[in-house]
Each structure stands twice: as C-alpha cells, then as structure tokens.
N, C-alpha and C positions, 0 to 999 in steps of 0.2 A: 258400410254395410254392417249392421248390428250382428254380432255373433254371440252364440250362447257362451256363457262363462263356464270354462271347464272346472272339474272338481279334482283337486289334488288328493292322492291317497298314498298311504305308506303300508308297509307290511304290518298285519295285525290290527289295523285302525280302519274303522268303517268311515266311508266318505260321507260328507254332509248330504242329507236328502236321500240317501240310498240305503240298501240293505244287503250289499254285496261286499264280500271280502276279497282280499288279493288272491285267495284260492279260487274264487268264482271267475276272476279276471283270466287267470292262467288257464283254467278249464275252457273257458270260451275261446281263447286264442288258440289253444291246442285243436279244439273242435273246428275251428275256422281253417286252420292250416290243413287239417285232414280233409276237409270239404274242398279246399282249393285243389289238392292233389287228385282227389277223385274226379273233380270236374276236368282237369287237364288230361286225365286218362280216358275219361268217357264223357264227352260233351253232349250228354242227353238232357232232356227236360227235367228229369227227376234230379240229376245232380245239380242242375242249374237252380232249381227251386230250393234244394237243400243248401246250397252256398248262399243263396239270397237270404234264407232264413238265418244262417249263422252270422251274416253281416249285419242284419237287423238286431241280432241279440247283442253283438259287440257295440253297435251304436246305442243300444239301450243302456250300456254301462256308463256312458258319458264320461270316460276317462280321457280327456283331451291331452294329457301329458305322458301318454305312453311312449311316445317317440323320444322324449328326453330322458327316459329312465335308463338308457344304455343297455337294455336287454336284447337278447338275439332273437327271441320268439316274435315280438311285435314287428321287428325289421323283416323277418321272413315272411310273415303274414302280409305286410304291406307290399313287399316285392312281388309276391304272387298275385295280389289283387291288381296291382298295376299292370302285370303281364296279362291278366284276364281282361282288363279294361282296354288294353292296347290291342286286342285281337278284333279285327273287323267283324268276325262272325258272332261276337257276343251279343245277346239280346239287349234291347234297350232297357228292360226292367232291371236286369242284373247290373248294367253299366250305371243306371240311376241310383241303385243301392250303394255301389262302390263310391260314386260321386257324393252322395249324402254323407257317408263315412268320412270321405277326404275333407268335406267342408267342416265337419265337426272337428276333426283332428287339427285343422288349420285355424283354430280359434284364437291362439296366442302367438307371440313373435318367436318364442323359442321353438315351438313345433314347426312353424313356417320355415325357419332356418334350417331345421333338421331335414324337412321335406326337400328343400332346395339343395342342400349340401350332399345328401346321401342318395337321393333318388332323382332320375330324370323325369320329374312329375309333369313339368311344363311341357316337354315334348310329347309325353304320352296324352295329355289332355288335348294339346294341339292336333295330334293325329286323329283323336276322336272327332274333333270339329271338322277336320279335313275330310274324313270318310263320310260324314253326314252333311257336307256342304250343299248337296242338292236339295236337302229338306231342312232349311234353317228354322222353320217353325216347330220343329220336333222339340218335345220337352227336354230331352236328353241334351240337345245342343244348348238350349238356354240354361239348363242346370250346369253344364260344363263351362259355359262362359262366366257364369256367376262364381264358380269355384276358381277359375282362373283369375277373375278380377280380385277376389279376396287373397289369392296366393301372390299376386304380382304387385299388390299395393305396397309402396315404399320398398320395393325390392328391384335391383337392377338385373335384368335377364340378359344372358349372353346371346348374341345374335346367331351364334353357331349352333344352338340347340336345334334339334330336328323339328321340321315342319313349322318353323317360325315364319318363314317366307310365305307359305300357304296360309298360315293363320292371318297375317297382315293382309293379304289379298282378300281373304274372306271377310275380314273386318271392314276394309275399305268399301267393298261391294255392298255389304248389308246395312251399312250406316245410312244409306239413302232409302231404306225400306220404310214403308208406311206403318209398319207394326212397331209401336213403342216398346213392346215387351222385348223385342230383339234389338231394337235401336239403342236403348239405354245401356244394356250391358256391353254392347260393342264399343260404344263411346267410352265408357269407363275403362274397359280393358285396353283400348288403344291409348288412352291417356296415361295409364300405368306404364305401358311398354315404351312410350315416347319420352317420358320424363327422365332426364338425366342419362339418356342412352343415345350416344351420337350415331352408333351403327344402325339402330333401328330408324332414326330420324333420316339418315342418308338412304336407307332402303326404301322409305315411304316416298321421299322426294324424287327418287329415281323412276318411280312408276309412271306409266303413260297417262293415267287418269288423275294425276295429282291436282290439276287445276279444277276439275269437276269435284274432286274430293274437298278442296278449299271452299269452293262455292257452297257445297252442301254444309260444311261446317259454319260458314257465315250465316246461311239461312237458319241454322239452329239457334242462333243468337236471339231470334224472336220467338222462340218456342215458349209455350205456356207453362212448361215444367222447368223450374229453376235448376234441378239436378242436370237436365240435358244442356241448359245454357252454361253451366259451370264446366261440364265435361268439354264442351266445344271450345271454351275459352282456354281450358288447360291445354288442349291439343294444339290450338293455334299458337299459344305462347311458346310451346316447346318447339314447334316447327318454324314459325315465321317471326319470332320476336326480333331477331337481327337481320331481317330481310325487308324488302320494300313493302310487301303486303303487311307484315307485322308493324312496320313504322306507321302505315296508314290506319291500321286497326287500333293501335294503341297510342295514337297521337294525343296531343294536349287537349283536343276537343272531345275525344270519346273516353279518355282514360278516367275522367271524373265520374262518368256513368258506371264504369267498371268498378271503381272504388266503392261507390254507393251500393251496387249490387252485392259485392263481396261483404261489406259490413252489415248489410240488411240480412243476408243469409246467416252470417256468423252470429248476429245478435238474436234475430227473430226465427231462425231456421229451427223446424221441429224434428229434423232427421240428422242423425250423426253423420251418415255418409255424405250428404250434401255440404255440411259444415267443414268436414275434414278436407274435401277437395277444394272448397273455397279458400280455407287457410293456406293449403299448399300452393294454390294459384298466386295468392298475394305474396307468399314467401319467395316464390320463384320470380315474380315481377320485381321484387325489391332488389334482386341481384343485378338489375339493369340500372345504372346510375341516372339515366334520364328519368326513368319511371319513379325512382326514389325521390328525385327533386320534385317531380309532379306531385307526389304524396305529401311532400313536406309543405307545399303550397296549397294543399287542399283545405278549403276554408272550413269544411265541417269535420276536419280530422279531430279536434279536441273533444267534440261531443260524441263522435263515433268511437274514439278511444276510450272515453269515459264509460260508455255503454259496454264495450268489449271487456274492460277490466271488471265491470259489475257481474260478468259471467262466472267470475271465480267464486262467487258467493252461492252456495246451495245448489251447485251443479254436480253431475256425475264425473267420475275421473277421466273418462274419455274426452268430454268436453273441456275439462280443465287442462288436459295435456295439449290439446290443439290451441287453446288461448294462450297458454305459457309458451308454446312454440312460436306462435305469432309475435308475442311481446318480445321474446328474446330475438327474433329476427329483426324487428323494428329497432331494437337497440344497437343493431349493427351499423345503422345510419346515425351519424353523430347528432344531427338536428332533431331526429325523432327519438334518440335516447334521452334527450334533455326533456322533451315532452312527455315521454314515459315516466321519467323520474318525477315530474311535477304532477302527473296523474295519480301515481301510486303512493308517493311518499308525502307530498304536501297535503294540507287539510282541504276539505271540500270547498270551503268559501273562497280559497285562493287558487282553485284548480281550473276553473272555467272563466270564460268572458263574463262581463257583468250582466249581460242580457239573459244569461241561462243559469246563473248561480242559484237563483231562488228555487227553481225546479229541481236542481240537483241536490240541494241540501236535505231533501226528504227521501233520498234514494236508499239508504240503508247503511250498514256497517262500512268501515273504512276498508278500502281494498288492500292496504298493507296488512291488515289483520288476517284477511282471507289468504293473502299470499304466505303469510307466516304459518297458517294452519296447514296449507298443502306442503310447505317445506319441512314441517315437523311431524308429518304423518308416521305411523308405525312402520317398522321394517317389512312386516308381512303385507303391507298395503301396496298400492300402485308405485312402482319404483320410479317410473318416468316423471310422475308429478313432483316428487320430492326433488330429483335431480334438476329438473328444468326450473323449479321454483328457486332453488339455491343459485343456479346460473344467472337467473334474472335478478336476484338480489345483488349478486356480485357485480353485474352490469350497472344496476342503479346506483349502488354506493361508489362505484368508480365515478360515475357522473356527479354524485353528491360531493365528493372530494375535489373534483375538477371545478365545479361550480361554486365551491365555498358555501354549500347549504347544509353543513353539518349541524348548525344551530337548530334548523327547522326540523331535522330528523332526530333530534335528541330523545324525544319521548318514545319513538319507535325503536331506536337502538336499545333503550332500557328494556323494552319487551323482547327484543330479538336476541340479545346476548344470553339470557338464561335459557332460551330455547335451543341456541347453538351449543350451549354447554351440555344440555341433555342429549344432544345428537351425538356427542363424542363419548357417551357412556358405552362401555363394552357390552355386547349382547351376551345372551346365555350361551355357553359353549355346547349345550345339549341340543340346540336348535338346528345344528347341521352347518355343512360348508356353504350352502346357498345363502343362508342368512349372514354368514360372516363375509361373503363376497359383497353382498348388498351393503352391509356396514361399512366395509373398506371403501367402496366407491362413494358413498354418501359422506363419509368422514373426510375423504379428499376434497370434495366440493365444499364441505364446511370449513376446512382449514383455509381453502382458497379465499373465501369470503372474509374470514378473520384476518388473513394477510392483507386484503384490500382495506379493511377497517383500520389496520395498523399504519396505514399510509398517511394518516392525519393525526396530529398530536392529541387533539381533544378526544377523537374516537379511540385512539390507542390507550388513552387513560382509562376510558370506560371498559375497554377490553381487559385491560390489567386487573380491574376490580372483580371481573367475573371469572377469570381463568386462574387455575391453581397449578402448581408444579406437579402434584400428585396426579391430576387428570392427565396432563400431557405425558408424564412418564408411563402411566398405566396404558395409554394409547400406543406409545411406542413399543412397549413390551408385548402388547397383544400382536402388533404387526410383525415385530421381529420373530416371534414364536411361530408365525405362519409363513415366513419367508424361507424357502428352500433353495439350495444350490442345485438348479436343475441342468446345469452345464455338465454334461457327462453322466448324468443320473438317469434313472429310469422312471421319473415321475411323469404323470399324465399331462395332457394338454391343459386340462382344467386347473391342475396344481400349478403348472408353470404360469398360467394366467393369473391365478390368485397371488403367486409370489411377486409378479410384476406389480399388481396393484398394491400389495402391501409395502413393497419397496418405495413406490412413489409416495405413498401416504406417510411412510416414516420420514422421508426427507422433507415433505411439506411441513410436518409437525415439528421436526427440528428447526426449520426456518422460522416457524412461528415462536418457538422457544428462544431462538436467538434474538428475535424482536422484542421479546418480553423479559429477557433475563435481567434487566436493570430495574424493572418495575415490580415484578412478582417475587415475593420471598422464596428463597431456596431454589429458584429456577435456574440460576447460573450454575450452581453446584451439580444439579441433576443433568443439565445440558452437557457439561464437560464430562461427566461420568459416563453418559451414554456414548459420547463420541469415542471414548477409549474402549468400548465394548467390541470384541472381535466379530461379533454378528453384524456390525455396521459395514464389514467389508463387502457383503453381498449387495446391499442396496446401493452403495456408492459405486461399485464396479459396474452394475447394470445401468445406472444412470450415466455415468461417464462414457460408456460405449453405446448409448442409445442414440438413435437417429432423430430424436425430438429435441429441438433446441432448448425448450423450457426445462426439461429434465437435466440436461447437461449444465445449463447455467446454475440451477438449484444445487446440484452436486458440487459444482466448483465453489459456490459460496460456503457450503457446509465444509468442504475440504480446506478452505482457506481458514476457517475456525479451528479445524481439528489438527492441521499439520504441526503447529508448534507444541502440541501436547506431548508429554514424555512417553506415554504408553500407547500412543496411536499406532495401530498395526499397519505402518506404511508398506512394509515388505510384503505382507500378506495381500494388501490391496493391489500392489503392482502385479503380483503373480495372478490374482484373480482377474484383473484387467487383461493380462496376456492371454489367460485361458479363454476368457469371453471372446477376444479377438480371433483366437485360433478356432474357437467353435463356429463363429460367424463365418470365417474364411472357408472352413470345412464344409459347412452348410451350403455356401454359395457354390463351391466347386461341385458338391453332390447335386445341387439343383441344376447346374449346367450339364453334367454328365447324365442326370435323369431326363432332361429335356431332350438331350441328343439321342439317347437310347430309345426314348419314347417316340421320337420322330422315326427312327429306324423301325420301331415295332409297328408303326402305322402301315409301313409298306410291306414288311416281312413278318407280321405278327404270327402268322401260322407256322412258321418254321421253328419257333421256340417251343420247347417242351417244358413241362412243369418241373422245376428243381425240387429235390427232396430237402426238407428242412431238418431232418433228423441227422444223427452222427454218421449215417451211411451215405450221405450225399457226397457229390464230387469234392466240394471244398473241404468237408470233414475228412474224407479219405486222404486228400493231399496233405493236410495238416498232420494227420496221424502218421503218414508215411515219413514225413519230414522229421517228426519227433523220434520215430524209431531209428532212422539213419543217424540222427544226432546221438542217440543213446548207444547205438553200435559203434559209432566213431569214438565215443568216449571209452567204451570197453576195449577197443583195439588200441588206443593210445595209452591205456594204463600201464602195460608192460614196458613201455619205452621209458626207461629210467634216466636216459641220457638227455632228455628234453627238459627244459626248466618248466616248472608248474605255471609260472605266471604267463609265459608265452602261450602255453595251452589255453589258459583262462582268456587271454586276450583274443585268441583265435575263435573260441567258441562264443565270446561275447559278440564278435562281429557277425558270426553266424546267426546267433539269436536275434540280434537287431535286424539283420537281413530278412530272417523268417517272419519277424513281427511286421515289417514293412510289407512283405508278400502277403501275410495274412490280411493286413488292412486292405490291400488292393483286391485280394480275393473277396473279402467281405463287401467291398464297393461293387464288384462285378456281380456278386450274388443279389444284392439289392437292385442293381440295374436290371438283371435278369427277371427278378420278381416284378418289378415295375412293368417291364416289357410284357411279361406274361399276363399280368392283370389288364393291360391295354389290349393284348391279343384277345383275351376272353370277352372284353367288352366289344371289340370289333366283330367277333364272331357272332355274338348275341345281336348286335345291331345289324349284321348282314342278314341273319336269319329272319329278323323281323322285317327288314326292308324287302327281302325276297318274298315273304308272305304278302306284305303289302302290295308289292309289284304284280304278283300273280292275281291277287284279288282286284287290283286296279285294272289288269288286262282283261279279266272276265267282265268286269263292269263296263270297260270301255267297249268291248265287243257288243254288249247288249245296248249300250248308249248309242253306238254307231247306227244300229238297226233302227232304234227309236228315233234317232236324228233323221235318217232318210224318210222315215214315215211322216215325221212332223214337218220336214221341209216343205212338202206340197201344201200342208194345212196353213203354214206360216205365210206362204206366198199369197194365199187367198186372203189371210187377215191383214197383210201389209197395207193394202189399199185402205182398209178400214182404220188401221192404226194411224195412217197419215192424216186422215180427217180428224181423228181424235187428238192428234198432236197439235193441229192448228187451233182446235177448241180449247185445249189445255193451256196453249200460250195465251189466249185471250183471258182465260180464267186466272192464269198466273199473274198477268198484269193487274187485273182487278184485285187479286189478293194482295199484291205488293202495295197498291194504293190503300186498301183497307188496313194493311199492317202499319203503314205510316200514320194513318188516323188513330189506330190503337195505341201507337207509340206516343202520339201527342196526348191522348187521354190518359195514359200511364203516367206521363211526366206530371200532368195537372193533378193526378190522383196523389202522386208522391208529395208534391207541394202542399196539397190540402192536408195530407196525413201529417206532415211536419207541423203546419199551422195548427191542426187539431191537438197534437201532442203538446205544443207550447201552451195553448189555451187550457188544456186539461190540467197541466201542471200549475198554471196560475190560478185556476179554479180550486185545486186542492189546497194550495197555499192560502188563498183568501178564506176558504172554509175554516181552515185551522185557526187563522187569525180571528175569524168571527166567533168561534167558540171560546177562544181565550178572552176576547173583549167582553163576551156575555158574562163569563165567570167573574171577570174583574168588576163589571157593573153591579152584579148581585152583591159581591162583597163590600163594595163602596156604599150601596144602599143600606145594608145592614149596619155599617159603621155610622152613617148619618142618622139613622133612626136611634141608635144608642146614644149619640151626642145630643140629639134633641131632647131625650127623656133626661139625660143628666143636667142639661141646661134648665129645664123646668124645675127639677128638684132643687137646683141651686137658687133659683128665683124665689121659690117658696121659702126656703131657709133664710134668704136675705130679708124677706118681708117679716117673717117672724122675728128675727133679730132686731129689726128696725122697730117694731111695735114694743118689744121688750125694753129697748133703749129709751124710747119715749116715756114709758112708765117709770123707768129708773130715774130719769131726769125730773119728773114731776114729784117723785118721792124725795128726792134730794132737796128740791125747793121747799118742801114741807118741813123737812128736817132743819133747814136753815132758819126758817121762821121760829121753829120750836127752840132752837139754840139760842136765839135772841131773847126769847122769853125766859129761858132758864138762866141766862147771864144775870138778868135783873133779880131773878129769885135767888141766885147764888150769893149775891151781895148781901141780902138780908139774912141769909141762912149761915153765914160764915161763923157767926157767934155760936149759933146753935150747933155747928158742926164740931166746935171745940168741946162742947159738953158731951158730944157723943163719941169722943175718942176713947172713953172707957169701954164703950160697947164695940170698939173696933175689932177687939179679939174674937167677940162673939160672931162678928160678920165675916171673919176670914174663910169660913167654910162656903158662905154664900159667894164670897168674891172668887173662890176657886171655880165654883160653878160658873159664875159669870165670865171668868177668863176663858173657860172652855167655849162658852157660847160666843165670846169675842173671836176666838180662833176660828170657829165656824164662819162667823161673819166675815173675817179676813179671807177665808178660803173662797166664800161665795163672791166676795169683792174681786178676787183674782180671776175667778171664772168669768165674771161679768166683764173684767177688763180684757181678757183674752178674746171674748166674743166681740167686744166693741172694736178690737184692734183690726178686725177684717173690713170694717168701714173706713175708707180713706179720708173722706171730707170731715166726718164727725170725730175721728179718732183723737185729734189734738185737744178739742174742747172737753171731750169726756175725761181724758187723762189729766188735764189741768184741774178740772173741778174735783175729781176724785182725789188728787193729791192734797188739795186744800182742805177737803172735808176729812181726810185721813189725819192730817195734822191737828185739826181742831178736836176730832174725836179722841185722839191719843192724849190731848191735854186734859180733857174733861171727863175722862172715863172714870176716874176715881170719884170726882164730885158727883157724877151721875149715879154712881153706886151708892154714895151716902145719901144723896137726895132720895134715892128710891127707898132706902130703909127708914127714912124719917117722914116721908110724905104719906099722904093718905092713900087709900087703895086706888083712887083715880091716878094719882101721880105715879104710883107703883106700876100700873098698867101701861102708862105712857113711856115710862123708862124702859120697861121690858120691850116694848115695840121698838124704841130707838136702838137698844142693844142688839136686837135681832136683826135689824137693818144693817 
C-alpha cells in the first residue's frame, strides 16, 4: 500500500512544501491535547466537532516523524486519541479522522516501530473492528482494516494483544464476502498476521470452520484480481505449507504456475502493494528446500531472473528494495546464487541461453552498474536500498571467488572499488547522530564486502591499490570517538546502540587492515599503533562477551595480533570483560526478579501504592537513618582511646560494605515495586476499558436478543425459500467451476501466445536494427564505388594522352636520326672549315653558354618525358634504350652542331636550333 512520504523538520527550519514552523506544530499539538481533554470532560457534539477539526489541522501538517522525536507532547496527544478511538460511543466521523491521522503517522518504519512499542494500537484498532462487526460495510471498518494492514506489514504481532481472537474470527468470516472492498483488506491483514507467527497460525487452525476457510482461499486462486490471488497464496503458504493441503497445492505440477505468477507480478505489476506481497511470498517459499529445488529446475528462471534484475534500472526505491530483498533471498540457495552471479556480474551475451541472447542484448545498461548505483546512494537516501545492495554484492563476490570467476569480474571490480572507497569517507559531524548511525551501518557492510574481496589473491591486489592507511585510520578514529562505555553509565539506549555498531565496525576495519598490512604502505605501522590504543579495550571487550559467533571470532583474531605488543592494555581489557560479564549477570538477575514481581503484580496489582522517588521516600529514609546511626556511632567511639584505630576502621568498613549491599538490594526492591506499580496501572486501565466494553456489549446484547426473537420468525419463513436458492446456487456453482476451468485453459494459451509475441517482437526489433545498419553500409559502399569509377575514367584519359605523346616523341626521334645521318656526311666536309673557325670560337662562347642552358632545358624535358614513359610497362624498355642511344650521340655531336650552326646558312641555323630544342 503506497503511503505518503513524510516530511522531516527540525527546529527553526521550514519543511519542504510547507509554510509551518516548529512553533506551529507545537501550537497545534497543544490545541489538540486541550480539545481531547474537553471532549473527555464533555462528550457533546460541539466538542466532538472541535476535536475533529484539530485532528484535521494536525493531519495537514504532514509531520510523520513526530513519534520518533522523543517529545512528550506528541505522545500524550496520541495516547488521548487512542483512548477516544477505543470508546465504543465515539462517532464514526471522529473515529475516521483519528484513523486518517494514524495512517499518516505510520508512513515510515521508525514511526511504525514507535506505535507498536509504546502504544497498544493494534488492540485498540481490533476493538474498533469488533464493536462494528455487525456492519462490516461501514467506511470506518474498512478504514480501520487498511490502517491495520499498513501497521502489521512485516511486523510480528503478539497473540496476547487484546481482541486479536475476535479480529481473527471477523476476518475469517468476512473473507467469504461478495464485496471486494472488504474482502481485499481482510485477506491482506490476515496474511500479515499469519506470516512468521506460529501462535496466530495455531489459533486459526483450531477454529471449527477452518476447512471452509481453506476452500474459500483456494477459490480465490481463480480471482480476476492478482492482489487477491497473492494474498490467498500467502495465507495458504503460511498455514499449510508443511501440511498435506500445502503439499498438494504447492506440488511439482502447480508450483511452476505459482512461480510464473509471482515473476509476472514482480516484473509487470503496476502496484507496489501487490509486488511487495508477491516478493514476500517467494522469499517464504524459498525457505522450503523442496520448493527451492523446484525453482532451481524451473526452465524459465534465467529469463525471469534477467527481467527481475532489469527492475533495478530506473525504478523507485520501494521497488528496488523488494527486488534486492528477493535477490538476496535467492542467493541463500547455492544453485540459485550461481545463477544470480551470472545474471548480474557476467556480460549480457554470456548471461542467457543462445535462443534468447539476441533479444536481451538490447535491454539496457548492465545490472551490475545499477546495483552499484543503489549501493553508493547518499546517506540521506533510502537506507535499505544501500544495505541490501551491499549484502547482495557480498553474496555475489563470494560466489565469484568460489567459482573462480574473478577474471570476468575484473572490469566491474575496477568500478566497484573507488565507489567503496567513497563509502568509507566520514560524514559531516554537523549532520547529526542519525546520519552517523547510518554511516556506521553502511561502513560495516562495506568492510564486509572488502573482506570478501580479500579472500582471493587477484582481487586482494586490486583492493590494496585503492585502499590507503590514512582512510582506514580515519575510519577507526571516527568509530572510536563515538564508542562509549555504557556499562554502568547513564547513556541512553540510542547511544548504547551506536556504541555497539561503532565497536563492530572498528573490529571489521582492523581485520581489513590486518589483511592489507603487507600490501599497503604504512598500513602495518598504523595497524599496530591502533591496537595499542587504550580505547580499543571497549570494542574488544564487547565483542568477546557478545552472543554472536562472528563478533567473537573477529575479536579473537584481532586479540591474537595485539597480545604480543608491549603496550597492549591487557589488564584493562580483562577488567572490562569482567565488568561486562558482571553487568550481564546483574541484568539477567534483574530480569528474572522483574518477571517474578511482574507476575505477582498481575494478581495483586491493586495492593501496591505508588513509591516516592524523592529523598523522602522509604528507601531514602532508610539510607539516611543508617548514615545518621553510622555517624553517631563514630562520635561515640571517638572518646574510647584504648581501642586501636585500625580495628575501628575495619569495623566500619564492614558496616559500610554491608550498608552498600543493603542499598543495592533496596534499589532492586524499589525498581521491582516501580515495575509492579506500572503493571498495576496498566491492569487498572485495561480493567476499566474492559468494564466499559462489557457494559456496552451487555446493552447491545439485550437489544440484539429482542431483535433476534423478532427476526427468528421471519427467518423461519425465509428458510424454505433459501433451501430452494441453495439448490439453484449449487447448480450455478458447478457451471461456474466448468467455466473457470475453460477460462484457465484460455489463460494458459494467452500466456503462451504472449511469450511467443515477446520473442517475435524482440526478433523484429533486432532485424529492424540490422536493416538500418545494412542500408547505411550500402549507401556508403555506393558512394565509394562512384568515386572509384570517376578515378578510373580519369586514369584512362591520362593514359591515352601519355600514349599519344609517346607516339609523337618516337616519330620525332626517327626524324632526328635521319637528320643526324645527313649531318655526319656534312661534318666530314666541314672539318677543315671548322679549323678555320677556331679563331672565332672565343666570339661564340657567349652563344655556347646560351645553347648550354637550352641544352639543360632539353635534358630536363627529356627526364620528364622519361618519367611519364616509365608508367607504361610494355613500352618502357624500348623508350629507355632508344633515349639512351640518342643521348650518347647527342652528347658527342653537341659541339659540332653548335659550330655547324654558326657556319651554316640561315636554313641550317634554324634546323640546328630545332634539334637543340628537342
């Protein structure tokens, strides 16, 4: 049942979403207390309406943590309201307003615990239901059942509470009602009362109509509301799981349908209430070894577990708490713990069978990251999410180490260790004791996980890389500074609880330091320095005298490390252990005496008078008189000079010790009388309430007797008509059973078709994604092919152009060869003439320089032509050989051509210039 989330407020701070200060809250509570007193003095319509208005004003404040503030004013107001609600003459409107306020106050676990521990709220609400049992359709009855269902969820109710038997009879009778509005809260409430409560289960089984009750619950298994089905299964599992009826109901044939129903509700359920009860049902069923074995062999478990783990992503804290609670419960079964480890730690591709991997790969982020996010939430956030996530990680890594899967978890451990290091950082001291307590509990779970990781060498190396001696020392210092010696001290219960938590966390941290002292620098020095601190006496003594085996073993391991140290306070530790044992022994004796006196007070409670707690009380007078006698005895003994002083001191030391023991006994008697007095007061109040109830019931029974006599004659006439209707209803019931079986078959077919549809949908989503990827790849390949085609065409055009140029060059070379032959003949005739022209050689030097430059250009052009020609493979060799020959001939006749050019006519000059340019 979803509850409004309460708003925390402190003195001088405005709550979120409101405009009322602490002064407004105090004023409203004082006005409410005054209205309660006025209503008790004068139960008129006006006072009732005023009280109802004040209750509505307090409800409008939406301060759900009033009961946990430890103040007296809210406690007095609530006690008065419960007394008003417990009065049978209170109007339904006023009772409904009180129930609305109670429902708002019970919105969180701490307030629920305060209501159960300090007030008999269940007995009062059960009395309201009992007085209105004749009209179960009244709104006040429905509202009272809903408040009871919220208050009793995950809370064990004592069977000795008032009106519990009448409440159970009412619930068993009205479960068979045709009105779903009353049936559903009755089922939910009786499911809460039966769960883990053997006395309530025995009371129900002893009823005469228990078989009809079982038949009604079995009929509810075919109800169209899943919440009703889960309630019925929860009640049947609590009552009949180890009996013949339960063995038939939860056998191997039917249990798979129950598993499928629970997983469907957990994954697809849209209500927090139904999901919570479904998870609780599966957690209770797993405690049975046979059902745990059935779940291990359930063929759809990997898929269902994968979907359940997926709920950790993007869900509210309430859903995450139940999912984590289910996973931790599954880890209690060895075979299921391995499956949980593979589901959370291993990658998605290796997590599921081959037939369903493809659909699961598109599910979302890794569950290990979601689990890490819940584990590392802020301290101000939901506490249970973080603690359950750390417990689950501890279970999973125990399985990782046992199964040698540390290699596959390497990447996750690299992400986990920095987060765990951040969880060990000390909170701000100004945030208050509550935040420190949360940090202490979470730090203890974190160190437990680190100790598990240190159980494997590879993971231990990773832990040592992220842990530092300064962090561990700071953690121990924080815990030691908040550890108080509450043995014999006056510290409160919350302080002693905080001291216990800090002591356990200190020992766990020291054990972690002992594991890492060889791997982390300076860890060994700090470890032994802390062991020699005298403040370590308190945690060690508490752990060594604890009744928890793990604490004792941890303390013994630390003590084994600390005992050889020279400055270890062994003597102080022994004295502290002795003091703890004496304290526990004294508390045990006091509890025995208190229970004895309390038993006497039940019978003779009225004979005790209230003892005075001031100095004028009986115990104070006795002690004062003893002190005066002692002083007077000392004064009388002073003149006696013949008695030795040491003997006098010995005598009075014996007297003082005797008086101290008497004082202790008197103090114990005073406490016993105080306990008996409080018990007598409670019995007197209970007797008055029962007397008023008995008188009201007597008046009501008298009127009912007259009404019964009148209706007896009417019922006799209607009996014959009812007999005929019963026969008709039997026929209709048979037809409905047949129709129910047909609907069950259709439901099974629908579930199968739904599973097939989910598989086809996942395959369709995968194929659609692959189609988009292939289309994108096709477009990119088409663009690449078009670019390659254009490049190929360009290369072809370039090749054709180079081929044409090469042909032209070859033709020109042939022409040059012919010209060279002609010039050779001419050169022979001109040699004589060349000698005559030697005198003119100096004049031609400038021309020759110019011709050399042109020759260099010709050489450069030839090189470029040879580079272009080298790209053609078949013609490359021919062109290079011809060009080499021509180059040699050209180098021999370059000077001759130059002289011929100067001596020849204009035509010869033009030919030579052309040859040189080539």
